N, C-alpha and C positions, 0 to 999 in steps of 0.2 A: 810051889807057887808059880804060876805062869808069868813069863817075862812080859813087862810092859813093852809096847811097840816103840819103834824108833821115832825120833823127832821129825815132825813134818811141818810145824808152824811156829812162828815166833811173833808174839805180841809185844810191841814196844810202846811205852808211854812217851809222851811228847814233852810237855812242860816240866822242866826240872831234870829230865833225862837226856833229851837231845838239845834243848834250848831253855833259856830263862828270858822271857819277854823277847827282845829283839837281838839277843846275843846267843850264839850257838855254844854249847859245851865244847871246849877246845878239842879238836880232833874228831868230833862226832860225825861230820860229813864223810870223812875218809873211812871211818869205822863202818858206817852204813854201807858204803860201796863194797867193802870187804865182806860184810855179812851177806850181801846179795850174791856173792859167788857160791854160797852154800845152797844146796837144793832144798830149800824150805820156802813156804809161803810166809810173807811178812804182812802183818797188819799193824797199823798205828792206832792205838786206842787212847782216848783222852776224855777227861771230865770237864774240859774247859767250857765255860759258858760265857766267856768274855767276848767272843766273836763267832760269826757263822763259819761254816766249813770253808766257804769260798775265801774268806779273808784269812783264815788259818793257813790254807794251802798257799796263798800268796806270800804270807809271812815266811813260811818254811822254804819256799822257792827262793826268796830274796836272801835267805841265809845260806843257800847253796845245797839244800837237801833235794835229792832226786826222789820225789814221792808223788804218786798218782792219787787223784781224788778218791778213786774207788778203793784205795788201800786204807783210807782213814775211816774209823768208826768212832763217832762222838756220842756223848751222853745227851746232846741235843737231839740227835737222830733217834735215840732210844725214847726220849720224852715225846717227840712227835709221833712215833709209832704207837705209843700208849694212848695219846690223846685221840688219835684216829680210831683206835680199837674201842675206846670207851665212848666216843662220840660226845665229848663234853666241850664246853666253851671256857677256856682258861683265862684267869687273870695271870698274866705273864710277868713274874718278877725276875726278869733277866736283863742283862745289859742290852742296850738298844742295838749294838752291833751284832747281837745274836738273833735279832728278830727275823732276818731273811730266811732262817731255817724253819720258821713257822708260817711262811707265806701260804695263804689258803686256809689256815685254821681260823674258824670264826671265834671272835673274842668279845662280841657284843653281849651284854647281859650275862656276865660270867657265872658259871656254876661249878667251877673248879679253880684251884689255886696251884700254880706251878712256880717253884722257887729254884733259881740258880744263883750265880754270883752277880749281884746287881747293886753295887755300893751306892749309886746315885738314887736308887729307889728304896733303899732300906731306911726310910724315915718314918716317923710316927704315923702320919696320915695314911701312907700306903700299907704299912704293916697292920694298922687297925682295920683297914678295909679287908685285907686278907683274913684277919682274925674273925670278923663278922661273917664273912662268907662261909668260913669253915664251921662256925657255930650254927649256921643255917643248914648245914649238911653237905657243903661242897667238899669233895675229896682233896686232901693235901698231897701234892706230888712233888717230891724233891728230886731235882735232876741229879744231885749228889749231896752228900753231907760231910764233905771234907772240912776238917777243923781249921786248916790254914793252908796257905800256898806260898810259894817263893816269888818275891819280886826282887828287882835289882837292889833296892835299898833295905831289904830284909823280909821277914815273914809278915804275912797279912792275913786277916781273918777270912776264912772261906764261908760258904753259905751254911755250913752245918750248924753253927751257933744260932742263926736266925731261924732255921727250920726247927731246931730243938725248942726255941722260944715259943713258936707257934704251936708245937705239939703240947708243950706244958700248959699254955694258956687255954687251949681248947680241949685238953684231955683226949687227944686223938693221936694216931700214929700215921706218919707219912709213908706213902709208897715211894721207895727209892728206885730209880731206874739206872743210874750210872754205877761205876765202880764203887764199892766192892761187890755188888750184887752178882750172884751166880748167873742170872739170866743175861746180864750185860756181856759177860765173857762168852757165853754160849752163842749169843747173837753175833758177836764179833767173829766167831769162827764159822758162821753160816757161809756156805759156798766154798769152803776150803777143803771139803771132804776129809776133815781132820777131827778126831775125837780129842777131848780135853787132855787125856793122858799122853797125847802125841804133841802137846804144845808146851811152850815155856813163855813166861811173862817177865819182862825186864822193866823196872820202874824205881822211882825214888821214894814212893810212899809205902811204908811197911804194911799198913792196914789195907788201903784201897787197892794198891797194885799187887803186892805180893800176897798178902793175906787173902784177898778176894780170889785171886787166881788159884791159889793152893786149895781153897775151899771148893773151887769148881773142878778140881781134879788135875790141875796143871802143876808144874814146878815153877817156883818164883825166884828171880834173881834181883836182889836189892842193890841199888847203886848209891854211893855216898855223895850225891850231888843234889842240887835243887833243895827240896824241903827236908832232906835227910837231917836227922839230929843224932848225935852220939847216943848209943844205947837203943836205937830203934829196933835193932835186931832182936832184942829181948822182949819186945812188946807184943809179939804175936806167937801163937802156938797152933801148928808147928812153926818153928823158926824158919826164916828164909833158907831155901836150899843152898844158895850161895850168896855171899855179899862181896861186891866189887867196888873199887875206888870210883870208877866211872864207867860209862858205856864204852868209851874208846881206850880205857886203861891198858897199858902194856903188861902190867902185873896186877893181879888182884889178891894173890895169896901165895905165900912162899912155897906151899906144897904143890900148887897147881901152875903158878907162873904164867897165867894167861888171862885174857879179858873175856867178857861175855860172848862176843862174836867168835872168838877162837874156840871157846867151849862148844858153841853151837856147831861150828864147822866140824869139830871132832866127834860129834854125836849124831849127826843127821843121817848117816848112812847105815853102818853095820851095827852100831851100839844099841843095846836095849837099855831102857831106863833102869832096869834092875841092876845093871852093872855100870851105872852112870859114872860114879867117881873113879872107879878102877879103870874104866875105859878112857876117861879124860887123861889120867896120869900116863896110861900106856901110849896114848896118842901123842903126847907132848914131851915125854921124857925117854922114849925109846930111841 
């Protein structure tokens, strides 16, 4: 069997992995700085629909993260790309703070339905309007179908249950554009000159982050922060390649004794993916 190529790109989830709302995961800023010392391309990929990319970048900057706007790929961007491709006029069920990312998209007399996370719009009148449009033939587009997400005061419903409700009521299937869709991960890699087998994804969602990335041909690292629940490692097949306590953890496993960014630093040059685990151990225990 031919060896897989060395690591060239790292995709990092944001909410739940680097931060939870307006609080950074302790040590995440310094961990990101250390990751940048590795010769890899970094992309930050997120399903957030609570705010536009500009506001998201402002939030991350205030938290002390050194991230450029062109390093962020969001499910809102993926949704906008699809709307432009299909040339439809959407009913946008997204948070008002996310609307700037749809500037220039015609929404009068809608003939499509787009659903993101929009707690203030998930009421009967608006959901029924979406229901009727779909019954009349409007395509249903889900920015993502996350079951839940992490807030400071606990877990909260994501858009997935609302999308599923519309699917059930209209006997239709939504087109999903965000994680865990393979197309989302491939789009995130565009411009990196990196193939999926040369990339790794780090995130707190076993299905959307890790499962989606691994289905796209990458390796996935699950972190036990954010929305992570005990036993998540067993909910996907194949299981996460590695599971770590957090993005900046100093120890993630007794046999490896290193964190995600240390693993990446040890694998980005000479190591092939075929000898991934052996190479990690040699790098950190010799």
